Legacy VTK file of the C-alpha trace (Angstrom):
# vtk DataFile Version 3.0
C-alpha trace
ASCII
DATASET POLYDATA
POINTS 234 float
190.906 163.236 -151.907
188.870 161.686 -154.647
185.460 160.069 -153.890
185.076 156.326 -154.213
181.750 154.586 -155.098
181.305 151.200 -153.538
178.781 148.568 -154.791
178.353 146.398 -151.734
176.062 143.927 -149.982
177.428 140.830 -151.736
177.596 139.901 -148.873
177.298 142.716 -146.330
179.716 140.701 -144.188
182.555 141.377 -146.632
181.396 144.917 -147.394
181.889 145.710 -143.714
185.474 144.441 -143.985
185.986 146.651 -147.082
184.711 149.698 -145.138
187.127 149.014 -142.325
190.125 148.414 -144.604
189.464 151.487 -146.687
189.265 153.784 -143.706
192.167 152.193 -141.847
194.463 152.392 -144.946
193.412 155.990 -145.561
194.331 156.930 -141.991
197.641 155.077 -142.264
198.590 156.913 -145.451
197.336 160.354 -144.493
197.510 160.394 -140.673
195.481 162.208 -138.089
191.707 161.923 -138.350
191.685 161.163 -142.051
189.305 158.592 -143.422
188.211 157.524 -146.932
185.693 159.591 -148.862
183.067 156.986 -149.845
179.599 156.649 -151.296
178.054 153.140 -150.754
175.181 151.448 -152.599
174.346 148.137 -150.843
172.161 145.658 -152.674
169.883 142.907 -151.273
172.162 139.884 -151.641
169.279 137.390 -151.600
168.080 138.791 -154.957
171.641 138.777 -156.474
172.423 135.246 -155.193
169.155 133.894 -156.671
170.087 135.358 -160.096
173.617 133.975 -159.839
172.416 130.455 -159.210
169.769 130.759 -161.958
172.494 131.883 -164.353
170.668 135.065 -165.077
173.670 137.313 -165.272
171.914 139.777 -167.561
169.355 140.613 -164.800
172.117 140.864 -162.155
173.957 143.152 -164.502
171.042 145.521 -164.838
170.840 145.754 -160.972
174.527 146.584 -160.629
174.646 148.943 -163.625
171.817 150.908 -162.009
173.753 150.978 -158.749
176.849 152.193 -160.700
174.944 155.048 -162.376
173.531 156.148 -159.020
177.022 156.236 -157.488
178.349 158.242 -160.399
175.498 160.672 -160.037
176.261 160.999 -156.372
179.859 162.139 -157.126
181.866 158.895 -157.227
185.062 159.235 -159.306
185.736 155.480 -159.521
183.902 152.266 -158.741
184.887 149.480 -156.415
182.777 146.334 -156.698
182.974 144.764 -153.307
182.893 141.130 -154.522
185.128 138.921 -156.707
182.369 136.939 -158.427
180.428 139.913 -159.840
183.491 141.102 -161.731
182.181 138.694 -164.281
179.973 141.713 -165.153
182.867 144.150 -165.660
181.961 144.945 -169.291
178.319 145.739 -168.280
179.414 148.119 -165.490
182.131 149.809 -167.657
179.518 150.460 -170.333
177.076 151.912 -167.797
179.266 154.760 -166.470
182.008 157.132 -167.478
184.194 156.520 -164.453
186.713 153.773 -164.020
186.162 150.443 -162.343
189.029 149.434 -160.150
189.233 145.689 -160.934
189.922 143.266 -158.039
191.879 140.860 -160.216
194.326 143.610 -161.263
195.033 144.440 -157.609
195.612 140.772 -156.994
197.713 140.199 -160.071
199.942 143.112 -159.285
200.596 141.770 -155.795
201.283 138.303 -157.195
203.715 139.772 -159.703
205.529 141.761 -156.993
206.002 138.532 -155.052
207.090 136.658 -158.143
204.314 134.120 -157.882
203.200 132.494 -161.128
201.036 129.521 -160.063
198.512 130.603 -157.428
195.630 128.483 -156.185
192.344 130.306 -156.637
189.766 129.601 -153.932
186.444 131.223 -154.711
182.819 130.621 -155.562
182.149 128.082 -158.230
181.216 130.961 -160.519
184.705 132.500 -160.165
186.590 129.234 -160.230
184.719 127.563 -163.144
184.166 130.579 -165.522
187.077 132.099 -167.307
186.808 135.771 -166.549
189.109 135.822 -163.542
191.758 133.366 -164.531
191.918 134.907 -168.040
192.555 138.408 -166.651
195.275 137.150 -164.347
196.972 135.367 -167.299
196.481 137.975 -169.953
197.325 141.041 -167.930
199.667 139.679 -165.215
201.189 136.410 -166.493
199.848 134.124 -163.690
198.393 130.667 -164.474
195.899 130.239 -161.605
194.985 126.771 -160.482
191.600 125.615 -159.162
190.730 122.364 -157.339
190.331 119.640 -159.948
187.649 117.757 -158.044
184.130 119.013 -158.540
183.285 117.939 -154.971
186.072 120.286 -153.654
184.791 123.195 -155.607
181.232 122.573 -154.475
182.298 122.410 -150.896
184.300 125.657 -151.091
181.296 127.286 -152.716
178.770 125.951 -150.212
180.796 127.161 -147.179
180.948 130.633 -148.717
177.159 130.930 -149.219
175.838 128.851 -146.327
178.287 129.930 -143.696
180.577 132.882 -144.278
177.925 135.090 -146.065
175.804 134.463 -142.931
178.652 135.359 -140.536
179.208 131.756 -139.518
182.839 130.650 -139.092
183.442 126.954 -138.307
186.665 125.164 -137.426
185.598 122.195 -139.518
185.271 124.408 -142.572
188.720 125.889 -141.974
190.201 122.392 -141.850
188.483 121.457 -145.060
189.851 124.461 -146.874
193.384 123.841 -145.482
193.184 120.210 -146.644
192.526 121.362 -150.241
195.328 123.863 -150.100
197.755 121.069 -148.869
196.766 118.939 -151.815
197.103 121.628 -154.390
200.477 122.754 -152.959
201.672 119.218 -153.670
200.469 119.684 -157.239
202.532 122.887 -157.779
200.634 125.825 -156.307
203.119 128.426 -155.168
200.639 130.714 -153.385
196.916 131.017 -152.472
194.401 133.644 -153.645
191.491 134.183 -151.278
189.336 134.829 -154.272
186.106 135.420 -152.484
185.865 138.477 -150.234
184.499 136.462 -147.267
187.246 133.756 -147.191
189.564 135.976 -145.020
186.945 135.449 -142.329
187.899 131.810 -142.289
191.678 131.566 -142.953
194.634 133.880 -142.521
198.382 133.969 -143.036
199.005 132.054 -139.838
197.093 129.057 -141.116
199.151 128.573 -144.281
202.776 127.707 -145.186
202.258 129.298 -148.635
202.049 133.051 -149.347
198.416 134.234 -149.053
196.835 137.010 -151.196
193.709 138.405 -149.591
191.790 140.021 -152.475
189.601 142.216 -150.178
192.679 143.844 -148.583
194.558 144.175 -151.862
191.572 145.736 -153.560
191.099 148.189 -150.667
194.864 149.203 -150.920
194.570 149.811 -154.578
191.407 151.885 -154.117
193.045 154.094 -151.502
196.014 154.648 -153.781
193.511 155.922 -156.379
191.594 158.256 -154.062
194.719 159.837 -152.610
196.432 159.873 -156.112
199.332 157.764 -154.798
201.487 155.767 -157.234
201.551 151.965 -156.593
LINES 1 235
234 0 1 2 3 4 5 6 7 8 9 10 11 12 13 14 15 16 17 18 19 20 21 22 23 24 25 26 27 28 29 30 31 32 33 34 35 36 37 38 39 40 41 42 43 44 45 46 47 48 49 50 51 52 53 54 55 56 57 58 59 60 61 62 63 64 65 66 67 68 69 70 71 72 73 74 75 76 77 78 79 80 81 82 83 84 85 86 87 88 89 90 91 92 93 94 95 96 97 98 99 100 101 102 103 104 105 106 107 108 109 110 111 112 113 114 115 116 117 118 119 120 121 122 123 124 125 126 127 128 129 130 131 132 133 134 135 136 137 138 139 140 141 142 143 144 145 146 147 148 149 150 151 152 153 154 155 156 157 158 159 160 161 162 163 164 165 166 167 168 169 170 171 172 173 174 175 176 177 178 179 180 181 182 183 184 185 186 187 188 189 190 191 192 193 194 195 196 197 198 199 200 201 202 203 204 205 206 207 208 209 210 211 212 213 214 215 216 217 218 219 220 221 222 223 224 225 226 227 228 229 230 231 232 233
């Protein structure tokens, strides 16, 4: 089994979900007492979040690049960045190490392609929804034209629930209803599926809440990572 390096803590709530998924999937694939071979570097999210909201992506990139180098030195054979938003810094991380970064949008795009979905609704932080890095990768590599909520107030509300509630372990029924209302509106505008494009959103909504196919990026990323570490074809 290969060793996987995890850059986590953004937030630790979702990193805990990653840890569970990775080990459960490894046990499902290999049986018995098997679990995933992992090295974890967990950052202080308060520092990262401050840099995100200040727009200082270069400083955030230096922190994550340092983490990536430490994981490579510890024996990691590939990196998993346990967050959607910070894949904005993919070029910085890939330049910092000689091991591959398993990109979360590629895992998501492959699943969408397998389900023949072309027009997914992307729910995520404002950084992920409003900057081009995620939607461009889905379009250029996988042929999906992701939608985001058109109203700025909707994007702000989605973002605020992530940072002020989910990243703090708070799950509120009112917030679930607000997300579902947005999904209903975007379905009427042509969305054929929903990407849970922030690793914490699966804490709030699940397949039973939706009448559209749902793609949980955390789970999909973990499945792709386990395929890599056990050298299993997709």
